[in-house]
C-alpha positions in Angstrom: 28.2 -6.6 -25.3 24.5 -7.2 -24.4 23.5 -6.9 -28.1 26.2 -9.4 -29.1 25.0 -11.9 -26.6 21.4 -11.4 -27.6 22.3 -12.1 -31.2 24.0 -15.3 -30.2 21.0 -16.3 -28.2 18.5 -15.9 -31.0 20.9 -16.7 -33.9 19.8 -20.4 -34.0 16.2 -19.3 -34.5 17.2 -17.1 -37.5 19.4 -19.8 -38.8 16.5 -22.2 -38.8 14.2 -19.7 -40.6 16.8 -18.7 -43.2 18.1 -22.2 -43.8 14.6 -23.4 -44.2 13.8 -20.7 -46.7 17.0 -21.0 -48.8 17.2 -24.8 -48.7 13.8 -25.0 -50.2 14.3 -22.2 -52.7 13.6 -23.4 -56.2 16.3 -23.0 -58.8 15.6 -21.7 -62.3 15.2 -24.6 -64.6 14.6 -24.7 -68.4 11.1 -25.9 -69.2 10.1 -28.0 -72.1 6.6 -26.5 -72.2 5.6 -22.9 -71.7 3.6 -21.8 -68.8 0.1 -23.2 -68.4 -2.5 -20.6 -69.4 -4.8 -21.5 -66.5 -2.0 -20.9 -64.1 -1.0 -17.7 -65.8 -4.5 -16.2 -65.6 -4.7 -17.3 -62.0 -1.5 -15.5 -61.1 -2.6 -12.3 -62.9 -5.8 -12.3 -60.8 -3.7 -12.9 -57.7 -1.5 -9.9 -58.7 -4.6 -7.6 -59.1 -5.4 -7.8 -55.4 -1.8 -7.1 -54.3 -0.2 -3.8 -53.4 3.3 -3.6 -54.8 5.1 -0.4 -54.0 8.5 -1.8 -54.8 7.3 -2.9 -58.3 8.6 -6.4 -57.6 6.0 -8.0 -59.8 6.8 -5.8 -62.8 7.7 -8.9 -64.8 4.2 -10.3 -64.4 2.5 -9.4 -67.7 0.3 -11.5 -70.0 2.6 -11.5 -73.1 5.5 -13.2 -71.2 5.9 -16.8 -70.2 4.9 -16.9 -66.5 7.6 -19.4 -65.8 10.0 -16.5 -66.3 8.2 -14.2 -63.9 9.9 -13.1 -60.8 9.2 -15.5 -57.9 7.5 -18.1 -60.1 8.9 -21.6 -60.8 7.4 -24.2 -63.0 7.8 -27.9 -63.4 10.6 -28.4 -66.0 8.5 -30.9 -68.0 4.8 -30.0 -67.6 5.2 -26.3 -67.3 2.7 -26.1 -64.4 3.4 -23.6 -61.6 4.8 -25.5 -58.6 6.5 -22.8 -56.5 5.5 -19.2 -55.6 8.4 -17.6 -53.7 7.4 -14.0 -52.9 9.4 -13.4 -49.7 10.5 -9.8 -49.3 14.1 -9.9 -50.5 15.1 -7.0 -48.3 13.6 -8.2 -45.0 16.8 -7.2 -43.1 17.1 -3.9 -44.9 15.8 -0.5 -43.8 13.7 -0.3 -47.0 11.6 -3.3 -46.0 8.4 -1.3 -45.7 8.6 0.1 -49.3 9.4 -3.3 -50.8 6.9 -5.3 -48.9 3.8 -6.7 -50.8 0.5 -5.9 -49.3 -3.2 -6.0 -50.1 -5.2 -9.2 -50.2 -4.3 -12.8 -50.8 -6.7 -13.8 -53.6 -8.5 -17.2 -53.8 -7.2 -17.3 -57.4 -4.4 -19.4 -55.9 -6.8 -22.3 -55.6 -6.5 -22.7 -59.4 -2.8 -23.5 -59.1 -3.5 -27.2 -58.6 0.1 -28.3 -58.6 1.4 -25.5 -56.3 3.6 -27.1 -53.6 5.6 -24.1 -52.3 4.1 -20.9 -51.1 6.3 -18.2 -49.4 4.8 -14.8 -48.5 7.2 -14.1 -45.7 8.4 -10.6 -44.6 5.6 -8.8 -46.4 2.9 -6.6 -44.9 -0.8 -7.7 -45.1 -1.9 -5.2 -42.5 -3.1 -7.5 -39.8 -5.5 -9.4 -42.1 -6.4 -13.0 -41.2 -4.6 -15.9 -42.7 -7.0 -17.0 -45.5 -8.8 -20.2 -44.6 -8.9 -21.3 -48.3 -5.1 -22.0 -48.0 -6.2 -25.2 -46.3 -7.7 -26.3 -49.6 -4.5 -26.2 -51.6 -3.8 -29.9 -50.9 -0.7 -30.0 -53.0 1.3 -27.7 -50.6 4.4 -29.1 -49.0 5.8 -25.8 -47.9 4.0 -22.8 -46.4 5.9 -19.8 -44.9 4.0 -16.8 -43.7 6.5 -15.6 -41.1 6.5 -11.9 -40.3 4.0 -11.1 -43.1 1.7 -9.1 -40.7 -1.1 -11.6 -40.6 -3.2 -11.4 -37.4 -6.0 -13.1 -35.6 -7.0 -16.7 -35.4 -4.9 -19.2 -37.3 -7.5 -21.1 -39.4 -7.8 -24.7 -38.4 -8.4 -25.5 -42.0 -4.6 -25.6 -42.4 -5.0 -29.1 -40.8 -6.2 -30.3 -44.2 -2.8 -29.9 -45.7 -1.8 -33.6 -45.3 1.2 -33.3 -47.6 2.7 -30.3 -45.8 6.4 -30.8 -44.7 7.2 -27.2 -43.6 4.9 -24.8 -41.7 6.2 -21.4 -40.5 3.9 -18.9 -38.9 4.1 -15.8 -36.7 6.2 -12.7 -36.5 9.8 -11.9 -35.4 8.9 -8.2 -34.9 7.1 -7.2 -31.7 5.2 -4.5 -33.7 3.5 -7.0 -36.0 -0.1 -8.1 -35.4 -0.4 -11.2 -33.2 -1.7 -14.6 -34.2 -3.5 -17.0 -31.8 -5.2 -20.4 -31.8 -8.2 -21.7 -29.9 -6.6 -25.2 -30.0 -4.0 -27.2 -31.9 -6.1 -30.3 -32.6 -5.8 -29.6 -36.3 -2.0 -29.9 -36.1 -2.2 -33.7 -35.5 -3.6 -34.1 -39.0 -0.4 -32.9 -40.6 1.1 -36.4 -40.7 3.9 -35.4 -43.1 5.1 -32.4 -41.2 8.9 -32.3 -40.7 9.5 -28.8 -39.5 7.0 -26.6 -37.5 7.8 -23.0 -36.4 5.4 -20.8 -34.5 7.0 -17.5 -33.4 5.1 -15.2 -31.1 1.9 -17.0 -31.7 -0.4 -17.1 -28.6 -0.8 -20.8 -27.7 -1.8 -20.3 -24.1 -5.2 -21.8 -24.6 -3.8 -25.1 -25.8 -2.7 -27.0 -22.7 -2.0 -30.2 -24.6 0.4 -28.8 -27.1 3.1 -31.3 -26.2 0.9 -34.4 -26.7 -0.4 -33.1 -30.0 2.9 -32.2 -31.6 4.5 -35.4 -30.4 1.9 -37.3 -32.5 3.6 -36.1 -35.7 5.8 -39.1 -36.7 8.1 -37.2 -39.0 8.7 -34.0 -37.0 12.4 -33.3 -36.7 12.4 -29.5 -35.9 10.0 -27.8 -33.5 10.1 -24.1 -32.7 7.6 -22.5 -30.4 9.2 -19.2 -29.5 7.5 -16.7 -27.2 4.1 -18.5 -27.5 2.9 -17.9 -23.9 3.1 -21.6 -23.1 3.1 -22.3 -19.4 3.5 -26.0 -19.0 5.9 -28.6 -20.4 4.2 -31.5 -18.6 7.0 -32.0 -16.1 5.4 -35.1 -14.6 5.2 -36.8 -18.0 7.9 -39.5 -18.4 7.6 -40.3 -22.1 6.5 -38.5 -25.3 6.5 -40.0 -28.8 9.1 -37.6 -30.5 10.8 -40.4 -32.5 12.5 -38.1 -35.0 12.9 -34.8 -33.1 16.5 -33.4 -33.4 15.8 -29.6 -32.9 13.7 -28.4 -30.0 13.4 -24.6 -29.5 10.8 -23.6 -26.8 12.5 -20.4 -25.6 10.9 -17.3 -24.0 7.8 -18.9 -22.7 6.4 -19.1 -19.1 7.5 -22.5 -17.8 7.7 -22.3 -14.0 8.8 -25.8 -13.1 11.7 -28.1 -13.3 13.1 -29.6 -16.5 10.7 -32.3 -17.5 11.7 -36.0 -17.3 10.6 -36.9 -20.8 13.4 -34.8 -22.3 15.9 -37.3 -21.1 14.3 -40.1 -23.3 15.2 -38.2 -26.5 18.7 -39.4 -26.2 18.7 -41.1 -29.5 17.7 -38.1 -31.7 18.0 -34.8 -29.9 20.8 -32.6 -31.2 19.8 -29.1 -30.3 17.9 -28.0 -27.1 16.9 -24.4 -26.5 15.1 -23.6 -23.2 16.4 -20.1 -22.6 14.3 -17.2 -21.4 11.8 -19.2 -19.3 11.4 -19.4 -15.5 12.6 -23.0 -15.1 13.5 -23.8 -11.5 15.4 -26.3 -9.4 18.8 -27.7 -10.1 20.0 -28.6 -13.6 19.5 -32.4 -13.5 22.4 -34.8 -13.9 20.2 -36.8 -16.3 21.1 -34.2 -19.0 24.2 -36.3 -19.4 22.1 -39.0 -21.1 21.6 -36.8 -24.2 24.8 -38.0 -25.5 24.4 -36.7 -29.1 23.5 -33.2 -28.0 25.4 -30.4 -29.8 23.6 -27.3 -28.4 22.3 -26.7 -24.9 20.9 -23.3 -24.1 19.5 -22.7 -20.5 20.2 -19.0 -20.4 18.0 -16.7 -18.4 16.1 -19.1 -16.2 16.1 -19.6 -12.4 18.3 -22.7 -12.0 20.2 -22.9 -8.8 22.7 -25.3 -7.3 25.9 -26.6 -8.9 26.7 -27.1 -12.5 26.1 -30.9 -13.1 29.2 -32.9 -13.6 27.4 -35.2 -16.1 27.8 -32.4 -18.7 31.2 -33.9 -19.2 29.5 -36.9 -20.9 28.2 -34.6 -23.8 31.3 -35.1 -25.9 29.6 -33.7 -29.1 28.5 -30.5 -27.3 29.6 -27.4 -29.3 27.6 -24.8 -27.4 26.9 -24.6 -23.7 24.9 -21.6 -22.5 24.2 -21.4 -18.7 24.3 -17.5 -18.6 22.0 -15.6 -16.3 20.9 -18.2 -13.7 21.5 -18.6 -10.0 24.1 -21.3 -10.2 26.5 -21.4 -7.4 29.5 -23.3 -6.0 32.7 -24.3 -7.5 32.7 -24.9 -11.3 33.2 -28.6 -11.9 35.7 -30.0 -14.4 32.9 -31.1 -16.8 32.8 -28.0 -19.0 36.5 -28.1 -19.5 36.4 -31.7 -20.7 34.4 -31.0 -23.8 36.8 -31.2 -26.8 34.3 -29.9 -29.4 33.1 -26.9 -27.4 33.0 -23.7 -29.4 30.7 -21.5 -27.3 30.8 -21.4 -23.5 28.6 -19.0 -21.6 28.7 -19.3 -17.8 28.5 -15.6 -16.9 26.1 -13.9 -14.5 26.0 -16.7 -12.0 27.3 -17.0 -8.4 30.1 -19.4 -9.4 33.4 -19.4 -7.5 36.8 -20.9 -7.7 40.0 -20.6 -9.8 40.2 -21.1 -13.6 43.7 -21.9 -14.6 45.6 -23.1 -17.7 44.8 -26.7 -16.8 41.1 -26.2 -17.2 41.4 -24.8 -20.7 44.0 -27.0 -22.3 41.4 -29.3 -24.0 39.3 -26.5 -25.5 41.2 -26.1 -28.7 38.0 -25.2 -30.7 36.7 -22.5 -28.3 35.6 -19.3 -30.1 33.5 -17.6 -27.4 34.2 -17.5 -23.7 31.9 -15.7 -21.3 32.7 -15.7 -17.6 31.4 -12.2 -16.8 29.6 -11.2 -13.6 30.9 -14.2 -11.6 33.3 -14.6 -8.7 35.6 -16.8 -10.7 39.3 -16.0 -10.5 41.1 -16.3 -13.8 44.7 -17.1 -12.9 47.2 -18.1 -15.5 51.0 -17.6 -16.0 52.1 -14.4 -17.8 53.6 -16.4 -20.7 50.6 -18.7 -21.1 49.7 -19.4 -24.8 46.1 -20.6 -25.0 45.3 -23.6 -27.3 42.4 -21.7 -28.8 41.8 -18.6 -30.9 38.9 -16.7 -29.5 36.5 -14.4 -31.5 34.7 -13.1 -28.4 35.9 -12.8 -24.8 33.6 -11.5 -22.0 35.2 -11.3 -18.6 33.5 -8.2 -17.2 33.1 -8.1 -13.4 35.2 -11.2 -12.7 38.7 -11.4 -11.1 41.2 -11.0 -14.0 43.7 -8.5 -12.5 45.6 -7.0 -11.0 48.1 -7.4 -13.9 47.0 -6.8 -17.5 46.3 -10.2 -19.1 49.2 -10.4 -21.6 47.9 -13.7 -23.0 45.2 -11.9 -25.0 48.0 -10.7 -27.3 48.0 -14.2 -28.8 44.3 -13.9 -29.8 44.7 -12.6 -33.3 41.1 -13.5 -34.3 39.4 -11.6 -31.5 36.5 -9.3 -32.5 34.9 -8.6 -29.1 36.9 -8.0 -25.9 35.2 -7.0 -22.7 37.4 -7.0 -19.6 35.7 -4.1 -17.9 35.5 -3.9 -14.1 37.9 -6.9 -13.7 40.3 -5.4 -11.2 43.2 -4.5 -13.6 45.6 -2.0 -12.1 48.6 -0.3 -13.7 50.0 1.0 -17.0 48.6 -0.4 -20.2 51.2 -2.4 -22.1 52.9 -0.7 -25.1 51.7 -3.3 -27.5 48.0 -3.0 -26.6 46.8 -0.2 -28.9 48.5 -1.5 -32.1 47.2 -5.0 -31.3 43.7 -3.7 -30.6 43.6 -1.7 -33.8 43.3 -5.0 -35.7 40.0 -5.8 -33.9 36.9 -4.9 -35.9 34.2 -4.6 -33.3 34.5 -4.0 -29.5 37.1 -3.3 -26.9 35.8 -2.5 -23.4 38.4 -1.7 -20.7 36.1 0.5 -18.6 35.9 0.6 -14.8 39.4 -0.5 -14.1 42.5 1.5 -12.9 44.4 1.3 -16.2 46.8 4.2 -16.8 49.0 5.5 -19.5 49.4 8.5 -21.8 47.4 8.1 -25.0 48.8 11.1 -26.8 49.6 9.9 -30.3 47.6 6.6 -30.0 45.4 5.7 -32.9 42.0 4.0 -32.2 40.4 1.9 -34.9 37.8 -0.3 -33.2 34.1 0.1 -34.1 33.1 0.5 -30.4 35.6 1.6 -27.7 34.9 2.0 -24.0 37.8 3.4 -21.8 35.4 5.0 -19.3 36.5 5.3 -15.6 40.2 4.6 -15.8 43.3 6.7 -15.2 44.3 7.6 -18.8 46.1 10.9 -19.3 47.6 13.1 -22.0 46.0 14.5 -25.1 43.0 12.7 -26.7 44.0 9.9 -29.1 43.4 10.0 -32.8 40.5 8.2 -34.4 39.9 6.0 -37.4 36.8 6.8 -39.5 35.6 3.3 -38.5 34.8 4.2 -34.9 31.0 4.3 -34.3 30.9 4.7 -30.5 33.6 6.1 -28.2 33.5 6.5 -24.4 36.5 8.1 -22.7 34.6 9.7 -19.8 35.9 9.8 -16.2 39.6 9.9 -17.0 42.3 12.6 -16.8 42.6 13.6 -20.5 43.7 17.3 -20.9 44.6 19.8 -23.6 42.5 21.7 -26.1 39.5 19.9 -27.4 39.9 21.5 -30.8 42.9 19.3 -31.6 40.7 16.2 -31.3 37.6 17.6 -33.1 39.5 19.0 -36.0 41.7 16.0 -36.8 41.8 15.0 -40.4 40.3 11.7 -41.4 41.0 9.8 -44.6 37.3 8.9 -45.0 34.0 10.3 -43.7 33.6 9.6 -40.0 31.0 7.1 -38.9 31.1 8.2 -35.3 27.6 8.3 -33.7 28.3 8.5 -30.0 31.1 10.5 -28.3 31.4 10.8 -24.5 34.3 12.8 -23.2 32.7 14.0 -19.9 34.5 14.3 -16.6 38.0 15.0 -17.9 40.2 18.1 -17.8 39.7 19.2 -21.4 39.9 23.0 -22.1 39.5 25.6 -24.7 36.7 26.7 -26.9 34.5 24.5 -29.1 35.9 24.7 -32.7 34.0 25.0 -35.9 34.9 21.5 -37.3 31.5 19.9 -36.8 31.1 19.1 -40.5 33.7 16.4 -40.0 31.2 14.4 -37.9 28.0 14.0 -40.0 26.8 10.9 -38.2 27.3 12.2 -34.6 24.0 11.9 -32.8 25.0 11.7 -29.1 27.6 14.1 -27.7 28.6 14.5 -24.1 31.3 17.1 -23.2 30.0 17.7 -19.7 32.2 18.4 -16.6 35.3 19.7 -18.3 37.0 23.2 -18.4 35.5 24.3 -21.7 34.7 27.9 -22.2 33.7 30.5 -24.7 30.4 30.7 -26.7 28.6 27.7 -28.1 29.4 28.1 -31.9 26.6 28.5 -34.5 28.3 25.8 -36.5 26.9 23.2 -34.1 23.9 23.1 -36.4 26.1 21.1 -38.8 25.4 18.1 -36.6 22.1 17.4 -38.4 21.7 14.0 -36.7 22.2 15.3 -33.2 19.8 13.8 -30.7 21.5 14.3 -27.3 23.8 17.2 -26.5 25.5 17.6 -23.1 27.6 20.6 -22.0 26.8 20.4 -18.3 29.2 22.0 -15.8 31.6 23.9 -18.0 32.2 27.7 -18.3 30.3 28.5 -21.5 29.0 32.0 -21.8 26.8 34.0 -24.1 23.3 32.9 -25.3 22.0 29.7 -26.7 22.9 29.9 -30.5 19.9 30.3 -32.7 21.3 27.8 -35.2 20.5 25.0 -32.7 16.9 25.3 -33.9 18.1 23.5 -37.1 18.9 20.4 -35.0 15.3 19.2 -35.4 16.0 15.6 -34.1 17.4 16.9 -30.8 15.8 14.9 -27.9 18.0 15.8 -25.0 19.6 19.2 -24.3 21.6 19.7 -21.1 23.4 23.0 -20.7 23.2 23.1 -16.9 25.9 24.6 -14.8 27.4 27.2 -17.2 27.3 31.0 -17.4 24.8 31.3 -20.2 22.6 34.4 -20.2 19.8 36.2 -21.9 16.2 34.9 -22.4 15.2 31.3 -23.0 14.6 31.6 -26.8 11.1 31.4 -28.1 12.3 29.1 -30.9 12.9 26.4 -28.3 9.3 25.4 -29.0 10.4 24.4 -32.5 12.4 21.5 -31.2 9.4 19.3 -30.9 11.4 16.1 -30.5 12.8 17.3 -27.1 12.3 14.8 -24.2 14.6 16.6 -21.8 15.5 20.3 -21.4 18.0 21.1 -18.7 19.1 24.7 -18.3 19.7 24.7 -14.5 22.3 27.0 -12.8 22.9 29.6 -15.5 22.0 33.3 -15.7 18.9 33.2 -17.8 16.5 36.0 -17.3 13.0 36.9 -18.4 9.8 34.9 -18.5 9.4 31.2 -19.2 8.3 31.4 -22.9 4.9 29.9 -23.5 6.4 28.3 -26.6 8.0 25.7 -24.3 4.5 24.2 -24.1 4.8 23.0 -27.7 7.3 20.4 -26.4 4.6 17.8 -25.9 7.2 15.0 -25.7 9.0 16.6 -22.7 9.6 14.3 -19.7 12.2 16.5 -17.9 12.1 20.3 -17.6 14.8 21.7 -15.4 15.1 25.5 -15.3 16.1 25.8 -11.7 18.6 28.2 -10.2 18.3 31.0 -12.8 16.9 34.5 -12.7 13.6 33.9 -14.4 10.5 35.9 -13.4 6.9 36.2 -14.3 4.3 33.5 -13.9 4.4 29.7 -14.5 2.7 29.2 -17.9 -0.7 27.7 -17.6 -0.1 25.5 -20.6 2.1 22.9 -19.0 -0.7 20.4 -19.4 0.3 20.2 -23.0 3.2 18.0 -21.9 1.4 14.9 -23.0 4.0 12.4 -21.8 3.6 13.9 -18.3 -0.2 13.7 -18.5 0.0 10.0 -19.4 1.1 7.3 -16.9 2.4 5.0 -19.7 4.6 6.1 -22.6 5.5 4.1 -25.8 9.2 3.7 -26.0 9.3 4.8 -29.6 8.6 8.4 -28.4 11.8 8.4 -26.4 14.3 7.3 -29.0 16.9 10.0 -28.1 17.1 8.6 -24.5 17.7 5.0 -25.5 20.9 4.9 -27.5 23.0 2.0 -26.4 25.7 0.6 -28.6 27.0 -2.5 -26.9 26.6 -0.5 -23.7 29.5 1.7 -24.7 27.3 4.8 -24.4 24.1 4.8 -22.4 22.2 8.2 -22.2 22.0 9.6 -18.7 21.1 12.8 -16.9 22.2 14.1 -13.5 19.1 15.5 -11.8 18.3 17.1 -8.5 15.5 15.1 -6.9 14.5 15.1 -3.2 17.2 17.7 -2.5 20.1 15.5 -3.8 21.8 14.9 -7.1 21.3 11.5 -8.7 22.4 10.1 -12.1 19.5 8.6 -14.0 20.8 6.2 -16.6 19.0 3.0 -17.5 15.7 4.3 -16.0 16.0 7.8 -17.6 13.1 7.0 -19.9 10.8 6.5 -16.9 11.7 9.9 -15.3 9.0 12.6 -15.2 10.2 15.9 -13.6 9.6 19.6 -13.5 12.0 21.8 -11.5 11.6 25.6 -11.6 13.1 26.2 -8.1 15.3 29.1 -7.1 14.0 31.7 -9.5 11.9 34.8 -9.1 8.6 33.4 -10.3 5.4 34.9 -9.0 1.7 34.6 -9.3 -0.4 31.6 -8.6 0.4 27.9 -9.0 -1.5 27.0 -12.2 -4.4 24.6 -11.5 -3.4 23.0 -14.9 -0.4 21.4 -13.2 -2.8 19.0 -11.4 -3.5 17.4 -14.8 0.1 16.0 -15.0 -0.9 12.7 -13.5 2.3 11.0 -14.7 4.6 13.5 -13.1 7.0 12.0 -10.5 9.0 15.1 -9.2 7.7 18.7 -8.9 9.9 21.4 -7.4 8.8 25.0 -7.5 10.4 26.0 -4.2 12.3 29.3 -3.5 10.2 31.6 -5.6 7.6 34.2 -4.9 4.5 32.2 -5.6 1.3 33.3 -3.9 -2.2 32.1 -3.4 -3.3 28.6 -2.3 -2.2 25.1 -3.1 -4.5 23.9 -5.9 -7.4 21.9 -4.5 -7.1 19.2 -7.2 -3.4 18.5 -6.5 -4.4 15.1 -5.2 -5.0 14.1 -8.9 -1.2 13.9 -9.4 -1.2 10.4 -8.0 2.2 9.4 -9.4 4.1 12.1 -7.4 7.1 10.8 -5.4 8.4 14.3 -4.5 6.7 17.6 -4.0 8.5 20.8 -2.9 6.6 24.0 -2.6 8.8 25.5 0.2 10.0 29.1 0.6 7.2 30.8 -1.3 4.3 33.0 -0.1 1.6 30.4 -0.3 -1.4 30.8 2.0 -4.6 29.1 2.9 -5.2 25.6 4.1 -3.5 22.4 2.9 -5.9 20.7 0.6 -7.4 17.5 1.9 -6.7 15.9 -1.6 -3.0 16.0 -0.8 -3.6 13.0 1.3 -4.4 11.0 -1.9 -0.7 11.1 -3.0 0.0 7.7 -1.6 3.4 7.3 -3.4 4.7 10.5 -2.0 8.0 10.0 -0.1 9.3 13.6 0.0 7.2 16.6 0.9 8.3 20.1 1.8 5.7 22.9 2.4 7.9 24.8 4.8 8.5 28.6 4.9 5.1 29.7 3.6 2.0 31.3 5.1 -0.2 28.2 5.3 -2.7 28.0 8.1 -5.2 25.6 9.6 -5.0 22.0 10.5 -2.7 19.6 8.6 -5.2 17.1 7.2 -5.2 13.8 9.1 -4.0 10.9 6.9 -1.5 8.1 7.1 0.5 9.9 4.3 0.8 13.4 5.6 1.5 12.5 9.2 4.4 10.2 8.0 6.6 13.2 7.3 8.5 14.9 10.0 7.9 18.5 11.2 10.5 19.9 8.9 8.1 19.5 6.0 5.8 22.0 7.6 7.9 24.4 9.7 7.7 28.2 9.6 4.0 28.3 8.7 2.9 30.3 11.7 -0.8 29.4 11.6 -0.3 25.7 10.7 -1.2 23.2 13.4 -1.6 19.5 14.0 0.6 16.4 13.8 3.5 16.2 13.2 3.9 19.8 14.4 4.0 20.4 18.2 1.4 23.1 17.9 -2.1 21.6 18.7 -5.2 22.8 17.0 -8.1 24.2 19.2 -11.7 23.9 18.4 -12.8 26.9 16.4 -16.5 26.9 17.0 -19.3 25.2 18.8 -21.3 22.6 17.0 -24.2 24.2 15.2 -27.8 23.2 16.1 -29.8 21.0 13.9 -32.5 22.7 11.9 -35.6 20.7 11.2 -39.3 21.2 10.3 -42.0 19.3 12.1 -44.3 17.9 9.4 -46.6 15.8 11.6 -46.9 14.0 14.9 -45.5 10.7 13.6 -42.0 12.1 13.3 -42.1 14.4 16.3 -39.4 12.3 18.0 -36.9 12.5 15.1 -35.1 15.6 16.3 -34.2 13.9 19.6 -32.9 10.9 17.6 -30.7 13.1 15.4 -29.4 15.1 18.4 -28.5 11.9 20.3 -26.9 10.4 17.2 -24.7 13.5 16.8 -23.8 13.5 20.4 -22.9 9.9 20.2 -20.7 10.5 17.2 -19.0 13.5 18.9 -18.3 11.5 22.0 -17.0 8.5 20.0 -14.9 10.6 17.7 -13.3 12.7 20.5 -12.9 9.7 22.7 -10.4 8.3 20.2 -8.9 11.3 18.5 -9.1 13.5 21.6 -6.9 10.9 23.4 -4.5 11.0 20.5 -4.3 14.8 20.6 -4.0 15.2 24.4 -1.9 12.1 25.1 1.4 12.8 23.5 2.8 9.2 23.9 -0.4 7.6 22.6 -0.3 10.0 19.6 3.3 9.2 18.8 2.7 5.5 19.2 -0.3 5.6 16.9 1.3 7.5 14.1 4.5 5.6 14.4 2.5 2.4 13.9 0.8 3.9 10.9 4.1 5.2 9.5 5.7 1.8 9.9 2.8 0.1 8.1 3.0 2.6 5.3 6.8 2.1 5.1 6.4 -1.6 5.0 3.8 -1.5 2.2 5.9 1.0 0.2 9.1 -1.1 0.5 7.3 -4.3 -0.4 5.7 -2.7 -3.4 9.0 -1.2 -4.5 10.8 -4.5 -4.2 8.1 -6.3 -6.3 8.1 -3.5 -8.9 11.9 -3.7 -9.2 11.7 -7.4 -9.5 9.1 -7.1 -12.3 11.1 -4.4 -14.2 14.3 -6.5 -14.0 12.4 -9.6 -15.3 10.8 -7.5 -18.1 14.2 -6.1 -19.0 15.7 -9.5 -19.2 13.0 -10.8 -21.5 13.1 -7.8 -23.8 16.9 -8.0 -23.8 16.8 -11.3 -25.7 16.0 -9.4 -28.9 18.8 -7.6 -30.7 
């Protein structure tokens, strides 16, 4: 669902780019004269500097008329080259990299004196600067360099192109090099410019961008997407956009109200996109003045208050997008009075009230309706027939139930249906599955209480989510069209082999299958070759048994494999080593035995290895250290012995505090939120499911084994580690002195070992630590005084007989008298210095014990002091956590705009 909405959000941007490209594409025309020789030689020199891995310029050779070359168009009378269209034809294809032109843009283009159209878009020039000599091709009317991997400063010489009508710069891929400007003064010289698009170009240094672009008298379309702009001049009442019909300034940093000057564009403005900013205040009633407006997108801002009633004046409005704000109150009648409305997004707000048939009777053109994540109550009669035919319906997390909405049966054009978590209770109607089989894309009924026996049902949708309902019976049959299927958390039963070995008419396209938390039984069959595209498989928490078959290696695309909490026995099959793309392996909670295989180190793509609660024996193989991309290692509750390998510092993603997302691909699969990778992990003594934040997890758990020896000092190099648990083993020696370097630790459990020595002072440097357990060891000496270590209760330190100090009740006694000060008398001038040092030391001792002695011997004072420190620490921690969560949510929203 999120992907679909994101596509709709940025679709107008792509529409503009593609329509601009294709509307200006030259058509092949017969020429009366052959290609001009000067132009031909110039193009051949231009070709010499290009890298052409796709052989796209194979038609460019000297013995052929250059007007017939690929991408070249000539004037049909003079034979002079007028258009050079070298845009990558496969920019949306996976083979873009091998078809993209590269190399250098040669100055030979200057000899094409009649060139008016230059398109190098969607190629790869490796971050090179845009050539400044392009500003000397005065005949240009069209220049498109979008997503061509140009970087650096946009040359102000482009301001010399006084005949330019179309200028398109920047990149639509976040991995392309970035462009920037020092200022935009040069843009005001492009007096003929009609359409300007700058996408992900850094414009933050130009504070007068609005005044400069409004000086262009012919400008009709302006796109400044994700350009780091922070001011729309909200106090300005008038700008000189006399022809502007299309304004797209989305995903910038505007933190103010909608500016007043927008309302003066009532004679020309047709499309307004302000989504993805931080615009504040109420949506002004003055928007109703933009009477010709067809598109209004205010998604993902911070607008509050009611939906303005003046929106009802926008009779031409076809798309209204208010999704993801803080709007509240009862929804007014205005959105329901727009007869031309096709797209209506009002979800993810705090809107309340009842939506009935009367509200929807005028929306006969409606194609998309999004009321998700609101408190709206959708209440219609069971026999209601809507006046529209929807293509997309999103009503997740609003009040649609308790009865199943029978009116959706009338929607024969529906492609996307999401009525998850909408309070539906009861048996699914008999017509549902046959009707749903006609839908091509998405059906999401998850998180309701819908029941019914699905034995014999046939599922045909591309993406299906039935998670967390009350469905029973055998697993349904699948069409080969299904890509993602989630039927977890139901009551399906029967042998799993019947489902996995079903016969399909065509090769299955299934990529993600989640059948976890059901009552499925039997052994895993050997039918895996029927699922060649399967990359994410979750069969956890069922009643499956037997051995894991060697045929599992047939899943050559496998990236995530969950068999948690079943009754599998035997060893890990050696054939699993052939699944070289495997990034997540969770075999926890079974009866697997034998050694952890040495070949596990060959699975270098592994991000998470979970073998908890089995019967594995032997030593932890050193080959596990080859898994440099590991972020979760859970070997707890087995019978492992030997030492902890000293090579854990090879886990480079635990050494680093920041990790590029492209290294965690296996953990990020999400197909319309049908299947999101997750792990159930034991942290701070309790089980938690880590789902959306799994990629941020960093954990090592070796607890409840028979490990011995010392704690490797190399562990202290894992500065990105969040959770470390090596409790309930037989470890000896001292806690590493440099453990304080692990500054990201949130939880540290070393309890129930044979550790001795003093607690290192550096442990006090772990300022994010919120769980500590050093109990049941042989530690001695004073617990270091620090705000952090005294914030934990006595349980964190108990049963260390020789340990003393707060928060334990056992006080520490002074071990020795102060040593005398040794000095050497060098001459009479410094003969009084020893007395000075002695008095200074006595003063320090008196001052120190005057404060800390009172805290030690006055129990109430001591508790009051450390309670104050603890409260302050707690306040700071909570404040930081809240701000961090707010930032992460904001970041996720901005990133989520892109499909």
